[in-house]
C-alpha positions in Angstrom: -3.4 -3.2 26.4 -2.4 0.5 26.5 -3.3 2.8 23.7 -0.4 3.6 21.4 1.5 6.8 20.8 0.1 8.5 17.7 1.5 11.0 15.2 0.4 14.6 15.0 -3.1 14.9 13.5 -4.2 11.5 14.7 -6.1 10.4 17.8 -6.2 7.1 19.8 -9.3 5.8 21.4 -11.0 2.6 22.6 -14.4 1.7 21.1 -16.2 -1.4 22.3 -12.9 -3.1 23.2 -11.2 -2.2 19.9 -8.1 0.0 19.8 -8.5 2.8 17.2 -6.0 5.2 15.7 -7.6 7.6 13.3 -6.9 10.8 11.6 -8.9 13.7 13.1 -10.9 14.1 9.9 -12.4 10.6 10.2 -12.3 9.8 13.9 -16.0 10.4 14.5 -17.0 8.4 11.4 -14.9 5.5 12.6 -16.5 5.6 16.0 -20.0 5.6 14.5 -19.1 2.7 12.2 -17.8 0.6 15.1 -20.9 1.5 17.1 -23.1 -0.5 14.7 -20.8 -3.3 13.5 -18.4 -5.8 14.9 -15.6 -4.5 12.8 -14.9 -1.6 10.4 -14.4 -4.1 7.6 -17.8 -5.7 8.3 -19.4 -2.2 8.4 -17.8 -1.3 5.0 -19.1 -4.5 3.4 -22.7 -3.4 4.3 -22.6 0.1 2.9 -24.7 1.1 0.0 -22.6 1.4 -3.1 -19.6 -0.3 -1.5 -17.3 -1.8 -4.1 -15.4 -5.0 -3.6 -11.7 -4.9 -4.4 -10.0 -8.3 -4.8 -6.5 -8.7 -3.4 -5.1 -11.1 -0.8 -8.6 -10.7 0.6 -11.6 -8.6 -0.3 -11.2 -5.0 0.6 -14.1 -2.5 0.4 -14.2 0.9 -1.2 -16.8 3.1 0.4 -17.4 6.5 2.0 -16.3 7.0 5.6 -17.8 10.3 6.5 -16.6 12.7 3.8 -13.6 10.5 2.8 -13.5 8.1 -0.1 -11.6 5.2 1.4 -10.6 1.6 1.1 -11.1 -0.6 4.1 -9.0 -3.8 4.2 -8.7 -6.6 6.7 -5.1 -7.6 7.3 -4.1 -11.2 6.5 -0.8 -13.0 6.4 0.7 -14.1 3.1 3.1 -16.8 2.4 3.3 -20.5 3.2 1.9 -20.1 6.8 -1.1 -18.1 5.7 -3.6 -21.0 6.0 -2.5 -21.4 9.6 -1.9 -17.9 10.8 -4.8 -16.4 8.8 -5.7 -12.9 10.2 -4.1 -13.3 13.6 -1.1 -11.1 14.4 1.1 -11.2 17.5 2.6 -7.9 16.5 0.4 -6.2 13.9 2.2 -4.1 11.4 -0.4 -1.3 11.1 1.5 1.1 13.3 4.5 0.7 11.2 2.4 1.1 8.0 1.1 4.4 9.3 4.5 5.6 10.3 6.0 4.5 6.9 3.2 6.2 5.0 3.8 9.5 6.8 7.6 9.3 6.3 7.3 8.4 2.6 4.7 11.0 1.9 6.8 13.6 3.8 9.7 12.7 1.5 7.7 13.1 -1.6 7.1 9.4 -2.3 3.5 8.8 -3.7 1.7 6.3 -1.5 -1.9 6.1 -0.3 -2.7 8.1 2.9 -3.3 5.9 5.9 -6.3 7.4 7.6 -7.0 4.9 10.4 -6.4 1.4 11.7 -8.4 -0.6 14.2 -6.9 -3.4 16.3 -9.3 -6.0 17.8 -7.6 -7.9 20.6 -7.9 -11.8 20.5 -6.1 -13.2 23.5 -2.3 -12.7 22.9 -3.1 -11.9 19.2 -5.0 -9.2 17.4 -6.9 -8.8 14.2 -6.6 -5.5 12.3 -8.4 -3.3 9.8 -6.6 -0.6 7.9 -8.2 2.4 6.2 -6.5 4.2 3.3 -7.7 7.0 1.1 -8.9 5.6 -2.2 -7.2 6.2 -5.5 -8.7 6.1 -9.0 -6.6 4.0 -11.4 -5.2 0.5 -11.8 -2.2 -1.6 -10.7 0.7 -1.5 -13.1 -0.2 -4.8 -15.0 -3.8 -3.7 -15.6 -2.7 -0.2 -16.5 -0.1 -1.5 -19.0 -2.6 -3.8 -20.7 -5.0 -0.9 -21.2 -2.4 1.6 -22.5 -1.3 2.4 -26.0 2.4 3.1 -26.9 2.4 6.7 -25.7 0.6 5.9 -22.5 3.1 3.0 -21.8 6.0 5.4 -22.3 4.4 7.7 -19.7 3.9 4.8 -17.3 7.6 3.9 -17.6 8.5 7.5 -16.7 6.2 7.5 -13.7 7.7 4.2 -12.4 11.2 5.6 -12.9 10.2 8.7 -10.9 8.8 6.5 -8.1 12.1 4.5 -7.9 14.1 7.7 -7.8 11.9 9.0 -5.0 12.2 5.8 -3.0 16.0 6.1 -3.4 16.0 9.7 -2.1 13.9 8.6 0.9 16.3 5.7 1.6 13.3 3.4 1.5 13.7 -0.4 0.8 10.5 -2.2 -0.2 11.0 -5.9 0.5 8.2 -6.9 -2.0 8.3 -4.3 -4.7 6.5 -6.1 -7.5 4.2 -4.9 -10.3 1.1 -5.5 -8.3 2.4 -3.2 -5.6 2.7 -0.2 -8.0 -0.6 1.6 -8.7 -0.9 4.0 -11.6 -3.3 6.9 -11.2 -3.9 10.3 -12.8 -3.2 12.0 -16.1 -0.3 12.4 -16.6 0.2 9.2 -14.6 1.7 9.0 -11.2 3.1 5.7 -9.8 2.1 5.0 -6.2 3.8 2.4 -4.0 1.5 0.0 -2.1 1.9 -2.6 0.6 4.4 -0.6 2.7 3.9 -2.2 6.1 7.4 -3.8 5.9 9.3 -0.9 4.3 12.7 -0.3 5.8 14.7 2.9 5.7 18.4 3.5 5.0 20.2 6.8 4.8 18.8 9.3 2.3 19.8 8.9 -1.3 20.9 5.3 -0.6 22.5 3.5 -3.5 21.9 0.2 -1.7 18.2 1.0 -1.4 18.0 1.9 -5.1 19.6 -1.4 -6.1 17.6 -3.6 -3.8 14.3 -2.0 -5.1 15.4 -2.3 -8.7 16.4 -6.0 -8.4 13.0 -6.9 -6.8 11.1 -4.9 -9.3 12.9 -6.3 -12.3 12.6 -9.9 -11.1 8.9 -9.4 -10.6 8.5 -7.7 -14.0 10.2 -10.6 -15.8 8.2 -13.2 -13.8 4.8 -11.5 -14.4 5.6 -10.8 -18.0 6.2 -14.5 -18.7 3.3 -15.7 -16.5 0.7 -13.2 -17.8 2.0 -12.5 -21.3 2.5 -8.8 -20.6 3.7 -7.0 -23.7 7.1 -5.6 -22.9 10.8 -6.6 -23.1 13.8 -5.5 -21.2 14.6 -2.6 -23.6 11.0 -1.3 -23.3 10.6 -1.3 -19.5 13.5 -2.5 -17.5 16.6 -0.9 -19.0 15.1 2.6 -18.9 14.3 2.2 -15.3 17.8 1.1 -14.4 19.4 4.0 -16.3 17.0 6.6 -15.0 17.6 5.9 -11.3 21.4 5.7 -11.9 21.8 2.0 -10.8 23.5 -0.7 -12.7 21.1 -3.1 -14.6 19.6 -5.7 -12.3 20.4 -9.4 -13.0 
């Protein structure tokens, strides 16, 4: 398996059979970690002070050299997840890195992808992905903890994110409340789980509407399932109006 082409500022290498693509600032730390552990995710789990983050699978927040990072092990979702597990025929990490660079270059807040490591397994591969850590909470948790003024600021931050996705022509196929992360004061909304993001032309009305529909459906579903305190007039209608799209069904 040949090493991939990499963006400017990143390097590709092979370490103990694993294929590594890492930003220059963390390349040596990644090499050292893989020199002592079977995988980067396993290394992160053993670090002093590492913090477990629960998602589809446990990710680990720790220091990688001088960088505060989150190391996650990629797994499939959906109905076939128990069968496919963590094996990928065509891992999406290269697209995630490319999408991150394109989104960030267009002004869309999303965590910086610092590295990924691909571990060949016959015709398949397992993958770890490293992103720069953020301090904050996903949108549902941030909403629960916020007072009225803070919730208004969160709505503005999410509306700004949707506008920026539109300007970038980015369509997120799973834009749900859990994939929006609120960080900072005043709050900034970051988009997560971008490994399947597609791109249309810049300032795409189609992209805006598709993202809004997915977000609104997720918001209504999670509101009802988790008793989140908002109604359409509080959260959903302002988002639709702010990005200049018709209200979603």
